[in-house]
C-alpha positions as a printed Julia matrix, in Angstrom:
71×3 Matrix{Float64}:
  7.37  -14.56  134.5
  8.8   -17.07  136.78
  7.45  -17.68  140.27
  9.6   -19.68  142.68
  8.3   -20.68  146.16
 11.02  -21.81  148.53
  9.88  -23.36  151.76
 12.24  -23.8   154.65
 11.87  -24.71  158.39
 12.01  -21.93  160.95
 14.72  -23.71  162.87
 18.25  -22.23  162.76
 17.08  -18.59  162.52
 17.52  -17.84  158.89
 18.71  -14.3   158.58
 17.38  -11.56  156.35
 20.74  -11.46  154.59
 20.66  -15.28  154.0
 17.18  -14.95  152.5
 18.47  -12.08  150.2
 21.32  -14.44  149.02
 18.77  -17.07  148.24
 16.46  -14.72  146.4
 19.41  -13.25  144.43
 20.99  -16.68  143.62
 17.67  -18.31  142.39
 16.97  -15.19  140.25
 20.31  -15.2   138.73
 20.07  -18.91  137.82
 16.82  -18.39  136.16
 18.37  -15.42  134.24
 21.6   -17.22  133.29
 19.98  -20.62  132.41
 16.54  -19.65  131.08
 17.13  -16.04  129.97
 14.45  -14.8   132.52
 14.84  -11.14  133.39
 15.38  -10.31  136.96
 12.66   -7.69  136.92
 10.13  -10.51  135.96
 11.22  -13.12  138.44
  9.42  -13.59  141.77
 10.81  -15.49  144.57
  8.87  -16.12  147.78
 10.36  -17.62  150.94
  7.95  -19.23  153.32
  9.1   -20.3   156.66
  7.25  -23.3   158.17
  7.2   -24.36  161.73
  9.16  -27.6   162.32
  6.12  -29.31  163.61
  4.3   -28.69  160.35
  7.01  -30.35  158.13
  7.12  -34.12  157.3
  9.28  -36.49  155.56
  9.13  -40.2   155.03
  5.62  -40.38  156.35
  6.76  -38.83  159.64
  7.03  -35.49  161.31
 10.64  -34.33  160.54
 11.88  -34.53  164.11
 10.68  -38.19  164.46
 12.28  -38.88  160.95
 15.54  -37.39  162.05
 15.49  -39.38  165.36
 14.87  -42.47  163.25
 17.51  -41.75  160.73
 19.96  -41.02  163.6
 19.28  -44.49  165.13
 20.09  -46.04  161.69
 23.56  -44.45  161.41
């Protein structure tokens, strides 16, 4: 029984329909590639506040600012 946990930031206002598409797509990939039944596949989407997300040792907003300066 596959369990997939998807974490995204809350920014951008992900809609219910978009989340449904993500759940469906991930479940279908596991079915098609690994033969896992849809009925036994669990997909959980967690939305995380942007201030609670980090990358490259920095809060994501600082990382993006720094990356923008390098471009």
